[in-house]
Backbone bond lengths (Angstrom), bond angles and torsions (degrees), N, CA, C in turn:
res aa  C-N    CA-C-N  psi(-1)  N-CA   C-N-CA  omega(-1)  CA-C   N-CA-C  phi
1 M - - - 1.470 - - 1.524 109.14 -
2 P 1.340 117.94 95.42 1.463 120.58 -174.12 1.523 112.92 -73.60
3 V 1.334 114.38 159.24 1.458 120.82 173.03 1.521 108.79 -74.83
4 R 1.315 116.47 141.42 1.454 121.21 176.45 1.518 109.21 -132.69
5 A 1.330 115.95 148.03 1.456 120.43 170.49 1.521 107.68 -74.44
6 E 1.326 115.55 134.51 1.465 120.05 -177.73 1.523 108.98 -113.55
7 H 1.339 116.24 125.89 1.464 121.25 -177.64 1.525 112.42 -117.07
8 D 1.312 116.93 2.39 1.464 121.27 -176.95 1.527 109.14 -96.86
9 R 1.323 116.53 110.07 1.467 120.36 -177.98 1.523 111.95 -64.31
10 T 1.315 116.73 -32.60 1.461 119.34 179.77 1.519 110.83 -64.87
11 V 1.316 117.05 -42.72 1.463 121.51 177.62 1.517 110.36 -63.35
12 L 1.321 116.67 -46.58 1.459 120.65 -179.82 1.518 110.85 -61.01
13 A 1.325 116.81 -43.56 1.463 120.41 -179.72 1.526 110.86 -61.33
14 Q 1.315 117.71 -41.24 1.463 120.72 179.44 1.525 111.00 -61.30
15 L 1.327 116.27 -40.52 1.466 120.43 -179.80 1.524 111.36 -70.54
16 L 1.329 116.86 -45.24 1.454 121.00 -174.72 1.521 112.49 -73.36
17 R 1.309 117.17 -29.83 1.470 119.85 -177.31 1.526 112.35 -75.54
18 R 1.317 117.25 -2.76 1.464 119.14 172.38 1.523 110.47 -65.96
19 D 1.333 116.71 -26.52 1.465 121.54 176.00 1.526 107.44 -142.50
20 P 1.337 117.97 78.20 1.468 120.63 -172.84 1.524 114.14 -66.87
21 L 1.332 118.13 -23.21 1.465 119.23 177.61 1.521 110.87 -73.18
22 L 1.314 116.50 -45.89 1.461 120.38 178.73 1.529 111.01 -64.90
23 H 1.318 116.47 -36.69 1.464 120.95 -172.73 1.525 113.18 -107.22
24 A 1.318 117.15 23.79 1.464 119.45 -176.50 1.527 112.21 -58.03
25 Y 1.321 117.20 -42.77 1.458 119.86 -178.37 1.521 110.93 -65.74
26 Q 1.341 117.45 -42.22 1.466 120.34 178.34 1.524 111.16 -64.25
27 L 1.326 117.06 -41.39 1.457 119.51 177.62 1.525 110.60 -60.86
28 G 1.313 117.05 -42.08 1.456 119.93 177.38 1.514 112.41 -61.96
29 D 1.327 116.44 -32.86 1.463 120.61 -179.41 1.527 112.95 -73.87
30 L 1.320 117.69 -6.14 1.459 120.67 173.20 1.527 112.15 -76.52
31 D 1.336 117.17 -15.97 1.467 120.94 179.19 1.529 110.73 -65.17
32 D 1.327 115.55 155.81 1.460 120.33 179.54 1.520 112.42 -56.92
33 F 1.332 116.75 -30.35 1.465 121.09 -177.07 1.530 111.26 -61.53
34 F 1.351 117.18 -37.72 1.468 121.33 -176.81 1.526 113.42 -107.27
35 W 1.322 117.66 -24.68 1.464 122.21 -171.57 1.532 113.90 -48.62
36 P 1.332 120.82 -43.42 1.474 119.94 -178.13 1.531 113.93 -62.18
37 Y 1.318 117.30 -15.40 1.464 120.68 -177.40 1.533 112.18 -101.25
38 T 1.322 117.08 14.43 1.462 120.29 -173.38 1.516 112.58 -118.75
39 S 1.342 114.98 148.36 1.464 123.54 167.87 1.523 107.16 -128.94
40 W 1.331 116.23 131.13 1.457 121.78 -172.81 1.518 110.59 -118.08
41 Y 1.320 115.99 140.77 1.463 121.94 179.26 1.522 108.61 -134.20
42 R 1.312 115.92 144.07 1.460 119.11 178.69 1.519 110.29 -141.93
43 R 1.305 113.22 151.30 1.466 122.21 173.17 1.523 105.66 -135.97
44 G 1.320 116.64 105.95 1.448 119.01 -170.58 1.515 109.33 65.96
45 D 1.337 117.34 -124.12 1.462 120.07 179.16 1.521 112.57 -104.38
46 Q 1.333 117.02 12.67 1.461 121.28 175.65 1.519 109.86 -94.01
47 V 1.345 116.24 138.69 1.463 121.77 -172.46 1.524 110.17 -128.72
48 A 1.321 116.35 139.11 1.467 122.42 171.38 1.522 108.12 -126.94
49 L 1.311 115.76 141.30 1.461 122.41 -179.50 1.525 109.39 -118.08
50 L 1.336 116.08 133.53 1.460 121.67 170.12 1.522 106.85 -112.21
51 F 1.339 115.35 114.76 1.460 121.97 -176.85 1.522 109.12 -99.23
52 H 1.352 116.01 125.03 1.470 121.43 -175.28 1.518 112.85 -102.57
53 G 1.330 118.53 0.28 1.453 120.66 -172.54 1.510 114.96 -81.47
54 V 1.318 118.09 20.34 1.457 123.40 179.02 1.526 108.38 -135.77
55 E 1.324 116.23 166.72 1.464 119.61 -176.84 1.517 111.43 -58.91
56 L 1.320 117.11 -41.64 1.462 121.47 178.29 1.528 107.63 -109.54
57 P 1.348 119.03 115.79 1.468 120.12 -179.98 1.526 110.79 -50.85
58 T 1.328 115.55 143.05 1.460 120.76 -174.81 1.516 110.47 -120.73
59 L 1.334 115.37 127.59 1.458 122.64 178.41 1.517 109.13 -97.49
60 L 1.322 117.01 126.75 1.462 122.62 173.70 1.522 108.04 -111.43
61 A 1.324 115.91 112.92 1.464 122.13 179.83 1.523 107.57 -132.41
62 L 1.320 115.56 94.87 1.456 122.01 -173.30 1.522 109.77 -128.80
63 T 1.336 115.93 141.52 1.448 120.34 179.01 1.515 109.52 -158.51
64 A 1.320 116.67 171.36 1.463 121.48 176.07 1.523 109.38 -68.53
65 P 1.339 118.32 150.29 1.471 120.42 -176.93 1.522 114.17 -52.99
66 E 1.331 117.24 -37.92 1.462 119.72 -177.31 1.528 112.82 -75.62
67 R 1.360 116.82 -7.48 1.466 120.17 -179.54 1.521 112.40 -109.89
68 T 1.324 117.31 10.34 1.465 120.74 -175.79 1.518 111.90 -58.87
69 G 1.320 117.31 -40.23 1.457 120.66 -179.58 1.516 112.54 -60.92
70 E 1.317 117.09 -36.50 1.461 120.89 179.65 1.527 111.20 -69.50
71 L 1.326 116.06 -40.90 1.458 118.58 177.90 1.522 110.92 -70.50
72 A 1.333 117.65 -33.11 1.462 120.78 175.39 1.526 110.40 -60.81
73 A 1.338 117.38 -38.96 1.456 120.68 177.85 1.527 111.28 -63.30
74 L 1.326 116.79 -37.59 1.466 120.26 175.93 1.519 110.07 -61.89
75 L 1.337 116.86 -46.94 1.463 120.41 -178.05 1.515 111.84 -64.50
76 E 1.317 117.25 -35.44 1.460 120.34 178.13 1.527 111.05 -60.87
77 E 1.320 117.19 -40.60 1.457 120.66 179.85 1.525 111.79 -77.97
78 L 1.315 116.86 -23.51 1.454 121.67 -176.49 1.521 112.60 -88.17
79 A 1.314 117.88 -17.45 1.466 122.05 -169.51 1.519 113.03 -54.51
80 S 1.308 118.01 -37.07 1.464 120.70 -174.08 1.521 113.12 -70.52
81 V 1.320 118.75 -18.37 1.463 120.31 -178.01 1.525 112.88 -107.33
82 L 1.325 117.36 -0.63 1.462 120.22 178.50 1.528 110.25 -77.16
83 P 1.334 118.02 157.46 1.469 121.06 -179.75 1.531 112.61 -63.01
84 V 1.309 115.27 163.52 1.460 121.03 178.86 1.524 110.03 -67.35
85 R 1.320 116.90 -38.29 1.458 122.17 178.00 1.517 109.07 -126.83
86 L 1.301 116.36 139.50 1.457 120.49 177.31 1.514 110.39 -163.04
87 W 1.318 115.22 166.56 1.453 123.27 171.57 1.513 106.40 -103.01
88 A 1.331 117.31 155.06 1.457 118.80 -176.04 1.516 112.03 -143.81
89 H 1.334 115.53 144.83 1.459 124.66 167.92 1.521 105.57 -114.49
90 L 1.329 116.82 114.35 1.462 121.01 -170.52 1.521 111.20 -128.44
91 S 1.323 115.89 136.70 1.457 119.54 172.39 1.522 109.77 -61.46
92 P 1.349 117.68 150.97 1.467 120.77 -177.92 1.531 111.92 -51.44
93 G 1.340 114.82 132.47 1.456 121.37 179.77 1.508 113.85 98.65
94 L 1.325 118.21 -24.86 1.459 120.23 -178.07 1.525 112.50 -75.89
95 D 1.346 116.96 -18.13 1.465 118.32 173.52 1.517 110.65 -64.12
96 V 1.332 117.39 -31.26 1.465 121.15 176.27 1.519 110.05 -67.87
97 T 1.320 117.00 -37.98 1.466 121.09 178.75 1.517 111.23 -62.82
98 V 1.335 117.69 -51.52 1.460 120.19 -175.98 1.516 112.21 -71.42
99 A 1.340 117.36 -19.46 1.465 120.96 178.74 1.525 111.96 -64.81
100 R 1.318 118.01 -13.56 1.464 120.59 176.04 1.522 111.14 -68.64
101 W 1.333 117.44 -25.63 1.460 121.57 -178.23 1.517 113.12 -119.93
102 Y 1.312 116.74 -18.33 1.454 120.48 -174.43 1.523 111.38 -126.42
103 E 1.331 114.78 147.73 1.453 120.26 166.37 1.525 107.43 -80.25
104 V 1.309 115.91 127.33 1.462 121.80 -177.11 1.524 109.16 -100.70
105 S 1.330 117.68 129.09 1.467 121.09 -179.90 1.523 109.53 -142.03
106 D 1.328 114.46 166.41 1.467 121.73 177.09 1.528 112.41 54.12
107 A 1.317 115.82 34.40 1.464 119.49 -178.15 1.527 110.59 -74.72
108 A 1.326 115.98 139.12 1.467 121.93 177.86 1.522 108.83 -147.58
109 G 1.321 115.61 144.05 1.451 120.97 177.53 1.521 111.06 -81.95
110 Y 1.325 115.61 141.50 1.460 122.16 178.54 1.524 110.01 -132.19
111 H 1.331 114.93 155.90 1.452 121.97 172.42 1.525 109.03 -111.97
112 R 1.311 115.93 137.17 1.459 120.28 164.71 1.522 106.59 -90.71
113 M 1.332 115.42 126.82 1.454 120.91 179.60 1.525 108.92 -117.74
114 A 1.330 115.79 153.61 1.454 121.02 -179.82 1.516 109.23 -135.80
115 L 1.316 115.34 147.71 1.465 120.78 177.89 1.528 108.20 -74.74
116 T 1.325 116.41 106.83 1.463 121.79 -176.62 1.520 112.82 -117.45
117 D 1.340 117.63 -9.73 1.463 120.84 -177.36 1.527 109.10 -132.51
118 P 1.339 117.20 78.12 1.469 120.11 -178.07 1.531 113.67 -59.70
119 D 1.322 117.37 -22.41 1.462 119.39 179.19 1.526 110.93 -62.80
120 R 1.324 117.38 -38.44 1.467 119.78 176.68 1.522 110.17 -64.11
121 L 1.323 116.64 -42.76 1.454 120.39 179.80 1.525 110.57 -60.48
122 A 1.327 116.51 -36.86 1.461 120.86 -177.66 1.522 112.62 -66.00
123 R 1.349 116.98 -18.97 1.468 119.90 179.65 1.530 112.30 -81.56
124 V 1.322 117.18 -8.95 1.466 121.77 -179.52 1.525 108.71 -100.80
125 T 1.309 116.68 126.37 1.467 121.00 179.96 1.526 109.78 -77.16
126 P 1.324 117.46 118.18 1.470 118.94 179.30 1.517 111.37 -69.47
127 A 1.316 115.81 152.24 1.470 120.62 179.15 1.516 108.89 -151.47
128 G 1.331 114.40 158.56 1.462 120.15 175.87 1.510 112.37 116.91
129 E 1.315 114.53 169.91 1.459 122.52 179.25 1.522 108.98 -121.38
130 V 1.317 117.11 150.35 1.457 121.34 178.46 1.520 109.58 -71.38
131 L 1.325 115.49 132.27 1.461 121.51 -178.02 1.524 110.29 -93.26
132 D 1.341 115.16 155.07 1.456 120.09 174.78 1.524 108.79 -137.53
133 R 1.326 116.22 -170.56 1.463 120.03 -174.61 1.533 112.81 -60.11
134 A 1.315 117.02 -26.56 1.459 119.57 178.64 1.521 111.91 -65.59
135 D 1.337 116.23 -22.70 1.469 121.24 -179.43 1.523 112.77 -90.49
136 L 1.329 117.21 1.07 1.464 120.17 -173.69 1.533 113.28 -58.43
137 P 1.334 121.43 -46.57 1.474 119.60 -179.93 1.531 112.16 -58.19
138 A 1.331 117.67 -44.59 1.463 120.61 179.71 1.529 110.99 -65.46
139 L 1.341 116.53 -36.77 1.460 120.35 179.45 1.524 111.15 -66.66
140 L 1.319 117.05 -42.83 1.464 120.30 178.69 1.524 110.88 -64.79
141 D 1.326 116.97 -38.14 1.469 120.12 177.11 1.525 110.61 -62.85
142 L 1.332 116.35 -41.31 1.468 119.70 179.40 1.517 110.92 -64.22
143 Y 1.326 117.48 -45.43 1.463 119.93 -179.88 1.530 111.70 -63.86
144 A 1.331 117.14 -34.74 1.464 120.46 179.81 1.524 111.25 -61.82
145 V 1.334 116.41 -33.55 1.464 121.23 -178.50 1.523 112.01 -90.48
146 A 1.341 116.16 -41.96 1.464 120.56 -169.27 1.520 114.21 -99.70
147 Y 1.342 117.75 -22.83 1.464 119.46 -174.17 1.524 110.00 -150.11
148 P 1.333 117.52 58.86 1.470 119.44 -178.97 1.524 110.60 -65.27
149 G 1.318 115.17 141.27 1.452 119.33 178.52 1.507 114.90 86.74
150 N 1.326 117.85 1.54 1.466 118.66 179.63 1.525 110.33 -73.16
151 W 1.340 115.09 159.21 1.461 119.24 177.49 1.517 108.81 -88.75
152 F 1.321 115.65 106.55 1.462 121.05 176.75 1.516 108.54 -146.24
153 E 1.329 115.65 133.15 1.456 122.05 173.97 1.526 108.37 -124.42
154 P 1.321 117.87 144.74 1.468 120.02 -177.15 1.520 113.82 -51.99
155 R 1.331 118.02 -36.19 1.457 119.09 -177.78 1.528 112.55 -66.87
156 M 1.344 117.33 -13.85 1.462 119.54 177.70 1.519 111.25 -66.68
157 L 1.337 117.51 -22.20 1.463 120.01 174.66 1.527 111.36 -64.55
158 D 1.341 115.85 -22.03 1.455 119.93 179.98 1.525 112.20 -89.91
159 S 1.332 117.23 -11.97 1.464 120.12 -171.98 1.517 113.09 -89.85
160 G 1.312 117.99 -15.38 1.455 119.57 -177.39 1.507 110.40 176.90
161 P 1.321 118.27 177.41 1.471 120.76 -173.36 1.528 112.91 -70.94
162 Y 1.319 114.89 131.48 1.459 123.34 166.81 1.520 105.94 -117.27
163 V 1.327 116.76 126.84 1.457 121.78 -176.99 1.521 108.68 -116.46
164 G 1.322 116.63 131.16 1.455 120.90 -179.35 1.517 112.24 -123.82
165 I 1.326 115.11 151.49 1.467 122.33 177.00 1.526 107.76 -117.87
166 R 1.321 115.99 136.55 1.463 121.21 -177.84 1.517 110.78 -111.25
167 D 1.311 114.50 151.30 1.462 122.06 176.22 1.520 106.82 -135.39
168 G 1.331 116.61 114.11 1.453 119.71 -177.26 1.510 113.32 61.58
169 G 1.320 116.68 29.85 1.460 121.17 -179.80 1.509 114.41 89.92
170 D 1.342 118.03 -12.65 1.453 121.35 -179.11 1.529 110.59 -94.37
171 L 1.321 116.24 138.50 1.459 121.14 174.55 1.524 108.44 -72.90
172 V 1.345 117.85 118.08 1.459 120.49 -173.07 1.536 113.46 -123.88
173 A 1.317 118.78 -10.18 1.469 121.09 177.69 1.512 108.29 -150.09
174 V 1.333 115.81 145.39 1.457 120.22 -177.93 1.520 109.87 -151.82
175 A 1.311 115.18 149.89 1.463 122.56 169.14 1.520 106.89 -141.14
176 G 1.330 115.75 142.62 1.456 119.69 -178.63 1.510 111.69 -144.29
177 V 1.312 115.85 -152.12 1.457 121.26 -179.72 1.523 109.62 -133.77
178 H 1.332 114.90 153.47 1.463 120.93 165.31 1.519 109.37 -94.05
179 V 1.322 117.25 -44.46 1.462 120.59 173.15 1.524 108.52 -137.03
180 W 1.325 114.23 151.72 1.460 121.55 176.05 1.521 106.65 -150.79
181 S 1.313 117.15 109.95 1.450 121.14 -172.96 1.521 111.34 -129.25
182 P 1.323 118.42 94.76 1.467 119.89 171.51 1.526 112.07 -60.36
183 T 1.342 116.87 -27.81 1.469 119.74 179.44 1.518 111.27 -62.59
184 W 1.329 116.39 -46.57 1.459 121.23 -176.65 1.520 111.96 -103.02
185 R 1.346 115.98 4.40 1.470 122.79 170.35 1.528 113.13 64.46
186 V 1.334 117.34 34.33 1.460 121.13 178.46 1.520 109.90 -133.47
187 A 1.334 114.93 155.82 1.460 121.23 174.22 1.524 108.73 -147.89
188 A 1.321 115.13 155.72 1.464 121.30 176.32 1.520 108.47 -133.13
189 V 1.317 116.42 115.40 1.459 122.36 177.02 1.525 108.94 -71.43
190 G 1.317 116.72 143.42 1.466 119.15 179.47 1.515 111.99 -163.94
191 N 1.330 114.92 177.42 1.460 122.49 177.99 1.521 112.36 54.21
192 V 1.334 115.21 43.76 1.457 121.93 177.16 1.535 108.43 -86.56
193 A 1.313 117.30 128.28 1.466 120.09 -177.64 1.517 110.83 -153.07
194 T 1.336 115.49 149.62 1.465 122.60 175.83 1.527 108.40 -132.85
195 H 1.301 116.24 135.85 1.465 120.47 177.58 1.528 109.16 -61.50
196 P 1.345 117.96 136.93 1.471 120.35 -177.34 1.522 114.42 -53.64
197 R 1.306 118.77 -31.22 1.473 119.76 -175.51 1.526 113.33 -74.65
198 V 1.345 118.36 -12.20 1.464 119.29 -179.53 1.532 112.13 -123.00
199 R 1.309 116.97 14.65 1.462 118.77 179.01 1.532 110.55 -67.25
200 G 1.316 114.74 150.14 1.451 120.67 179.77 1.517 113.86 94.21
201 R 1.319 118.00 1.11 1.464 121.06 -178.83 1.531 112.75 -98.59
202 G 1.341 116.94 -2.10 1.458 120.53 178.66 1.511 114.55 83.01
203 W 1.326 117.34 13.23 1.459 119.61 -175.28 1.526 112.51 -74.42
204 A 1.319 117.78 -32.62 1.474 119.03 176.91 1.526 109.73 -62.81
205 G 1.327 116.33 -43.85 1.455 119.88 178.50 1.515 111.91 -62.74
206 A 1.332 117.38 -38.98 1.459 121.10 179.19 1.523 111.33 -65.60
207 A 1.340 116.20 -38.69 1.467 119.88 178.73 1.530 111.04 -69.71
208 V 1.337 117.12 -41.45 1.465 120.35 176.85 1.524 110.15 -62.00
209 A 1.326 116.99 -41.53 1.471 120.73 178.26 1.523 110.94 -60.60
210 A 1.331 116.84 -39.11 1.459 120.49 179.07 1.523 111.38 -66.67
211 V 1.338 116.15 -41.70 1.468 119.89 177.52 1.527 110.42 -63.71
212 C 1.319 117.00 -46.64 1.472 120.55 -178.48 1.527 111.24 -61.46
213 A 1.318 116.98 -37.68 1.462 120.20 178.69 1.522 110.66 -59.89
214 R 1.315 116.91 -37.43 1.458 120.59 178.78 1.526 111.56 -75.59
215 L 1.325 117.24 -36.86 1.461 120.66 -177.54 1.519 112.49 -70.09
216 R 1.330 116.55 -39.57 1.460 120.31 -170.36 1.521 113.11 -66.45
217 A 1.318 117.64 -17.60 1.460 120.14 177.35 1.526 111.80 -70.66
218 D 1.328 117.05 -20.96 1.463 120.84 -173.33 1.516 114.73 -120.57
219 V 1.339 118.68 -6.19 1.467 119.91 -175.77 1.522 110.22 -133.83
220 D 1.325 114.21 161.83 1.461 120.86 176.74 1.522 112.04 -96.38
221 H 1.335 116.56 -24.38 1.463 120.75 -173.77 1.523 110.18 -133.54
222 V 1.345 116.07 124.26 1.462 122.09 174.24 1.530 107.37 -112.43
223 T 1.319 116.68 124.18 1.461 121.77 -175.66 1.525 109.79 -127.82
224 L 1.324 115.39 174.03 1.457 121.70 172.66 1.527 108.49 -163.28
225 N 1.319 115.53 163.50 1.462 122.40 173.83 1.517 108.76 -111.52
226 V 1.332 116.44 140.04 1.461 120.14 177.01 1.524 108.51 -142.27
227 R 1.318 115.36 138.02 1.460 119.96 179.68 1.525 109.45 -64.37
228 A 1.320 116.11 136.97 1.465 121.11 -172.10 1.516 112.65 -62.65
229 D 1.329 118.30 -26.84 1.461 120.21 -178.33 1.531 112.68 -96.17
230 N 1.335 117.66 8.39 1.461 121.44 178.64 1.526 108.30 -90.59
231 T 1.317 115.26 79.43 1.464 121.06 -173.78 1.521 112.53 -59.42
232 A 1.321 117.10 -41.48 1.465 120.29 -177.80 1.524 110.81 -62.92
233 A 1.337 116.68 -43.43 1.464 119.65 179.93 1.524 110.91 -67.24
234 L 1.316 117.18 -40.02 1.465 119.91 178.53 1.524 110.77 -59.97
235 R 1.316 116.75 -43.72 1.467 119.95 178.99 1.518 111.26 -64.05
236 L 1.326 116.76 -40.10 1.462 120.41 178.78 1.519 110.77 -60.65
237 Y 1.332 116.36 -49.47 1.462 119.38 -175.34 1.524 111.67 -70.25
238 E 1.310 117.32 -33.65 1.465 119.17 175.16 1.530 110.23 -64.74
239 R 1.330 116.79 -38.94 1.464 120.28 178.09 1.523 110.92 -64.07
240 L 1.335 116.75 -28.82 1.458 121.00 -179.22 1.530 112.58 -86.45
241 G 1.339 117.35 -1.29 1.453 119.71 176.78 1.513 115.49 101.48
242 F 1.342 117.65 11.66 1.455 121.25 177.10 1.528 110.02 -90.30
243 T 1.326 116.64 144.20 1.456 121.66 175.32 1.527 109.50 -129.43
244 R 1.300 115.31 156.50 1.458 122.68 -178.53 1.528 109.94 -75.60
245 V 1.348 116.74 127.52 1.460 120.45 -178.26 1.526 112.91 -120.31
246 A 1.329 118.47 -14.89 1.469 120.54 179.32 1.519 108.60 -164.43
247 D 1.329 115.01 158.85 1.456 121.89 175.47 1.529 108.85 -119.55
248 F 1.316 115.91 151.49 1.460 120.02 175.08 1.521 109.27 -157.35
249 T 1.312 116.02 170.88 1.463 122.95 179.81 1.513 109.31 -115.25
250 E 1.323 116.34 133.52 1.458 120.90 168.23 1.517 107.84 -103.03
251 C 1.335 115.87 138.15 1.468 118.98 -178.53 1.529 110.73 -160.13
252 A 1.316 114.35 162.32 1.462 121.43 174.32 1.530 108.10 -97.64
253 L 1.334 115.08 143.17 1.469 120.78 -179.45 1.516 109.44 -125.55
254 R 1.325 115.85 133.96 1.468 122.18 174.26 1.528 107.62 -131.49
255 R 1.328 115.91 125.43 1.464 119.85 -174.99 1.531 111.03 -61.55
256 R 1.317 114.81 135.97 1.466 120.69 179.15 1.539 109.36 -68.63
257 A 1.323 115.79 149.96 1.451 120.87 178.99 1.522 109.27 -62.67
């Protein structure tokens, strides 16, 4: 069963919607906003995505634990056409597979979380205002101080709601999205940050609550990624009604000589 490039969004959606929580980001990338930056590969019903819309191409290869061997077979056949350098999101165990061809570095465990208890979210008072391109300089300044190295591009302000909270006129807390797809009924919260001088006041949670309130009108599933060792963020998202639904590894890959 050879690997094939897949260009049919309907086929991809059918495969990915079998597990919309695990594949929320891939489903969002089927939208016109992201689609031109994607390359899709499948082997049977296993799918891998190579996203080109960032400085370092990113491979998303995620599957259920019992299907890891099948996705590993896809990656084995795909290895020769992947870039020399890339970032990767891999289901547990697949880092061992790609290590046959790539040097693996900067590996970290992550949890995929999903909003499963809206009642908890309802106990948090949302706050903040929707940001637009006029707020971009203040937003970049906040990320430089509070969340350096995060993945954010200015056009993401156009892709979905970003909500910010101000203190004395300064933007000090924000929550946004990585993907938001009413078409495929999924969203992924991201780029959540609070200025160090105002942490502990609950403003990140209030901003996330405001974003989720806007997302839930158009989607069935709200998800997010959080680093497994980020205890404070895990507690925040659990308080907001998110639960852990999958684990994966993020890592950098450089092809071996």
